N, C-alpha and C positions, 0 to 999 in steps of 0.2 A: 713119647712122640715129640713131632718137631713141626713145626706151622714157622712158613719163611715167607714174602714176599719175592720175588725175583729182583725186585728194583734195590733190594738190600745184601743181593751177591755179587762180590764182585768181580767185574767184569775183564777176562785176558784177551789178550790178540792170540792169536794161534800160529807159531812159529815151526811150522811143521814144512818140508821143501816143498814146494809145490802150491802151496797156502796161498790165497790175499785177498784184503779185510774180510777174514772168518776169527770175529769172538766167539770164547768159550765162557762157563758159566757151569758150577756145579751146585745145584741148589740144595741136593738127595744125594748126599754117598757116604761113604764106608767109613767117615769120620762122624758120621751121625749114627753109626748102630746100622745097618740096609743090611739086611740077611741075603736077600743074593744080584741087585741091579739097584743101578744108582743112575740116576737123573741130571743130563747133564745138560745146559740148552747151548744152542749154535744159536749167533748174526750173522748172517752173510752181506755185507753190505754191495750195494748193485755195479755192478761188475765183478765182484768177487766170487770165490771160488774155496773150497775144503781140494785139500790135496788129491791126487789120484790113488789111490792107496788101498789094500788091502790085510785082512787081518784075521787069526785063526776063529772070534766073535762075530754075533752077529747087534747090529742096531735094529730096534725096535723104532721107530721114529714115527710123531704128529707135527702136524706142519702146523705154526701159533697165525704165524701174517708172510704178508710177500706174494713172489711169484719168483719156484724158481725150477730147477731140474736135477734130477738124477739121472749119472750118466753110469751107461753098463759097462761091462771088460768086454761089449764090441766099440765101444764110444758112441750109443746110441741113445739117445737124449729122451728121457719120459717127461713129461711135462708136472709136477706140484706148484696144489697150491691151499691158501687155507686151511685146515678142515680136514687135509689128505691124512692117511696111515700112508708109511712103506718099512718094505722090511726088506732090512740087506742080510743072506746067508751067512755064514763063513765063510772065510777065503775067499770070497767074491769081489773082483777087483769094483771099486765106486768111486764117486767125486759128484759134490753137492755146489750148482751153479746157482747165483742169484740173477736170473732172468726181469725181472723187472725192475723199475725206479726207483723203491723205496726197498727197507732192509727188508732179507727173508732170513726168518726164526723160525727155530723147532727143537722140538725135546724129540734129546735120544738116550735111549733105554739100551744101555750096556752092561754087559755082568761084574759088579761092583772091582774086583780084582785089574780089570781095566779101563776106570775111568778117564 
C-alpha cells in the first residue's frame, strides 16, 4: 500500500519534440509495484502544450484543474475542463493544450510499461 501527496512527487519538464510548458509527475508507477497501470500527472502552463504524437497504448485522463483542449488526428480541438474524463485510444494522434490563464492539470493513466 502507498499513500503520497502530489506535492511530494518530483516535477520534471517534458523534453519531447513539440512540447512546451509541460511538466510530468509520477505518483504511482511500476517502482511502487503497480500490477497494470501507472498514474502520471501532467501540468501544462498557460499557452503550453504536450507534443502532437501517437503511441500504441491508451491514455485514460481526468482533468483536475484548469481549461484545456484535446486535439485529435484531424487537428480539431475538443474543450476540457476540471472534472472531465477523456480517453485516447491506441495509435490515435493527439495533443493537450492549455486554453486558460492558469495551469491545466490532469491525471493520465497508462499501462505501467509506458510510464
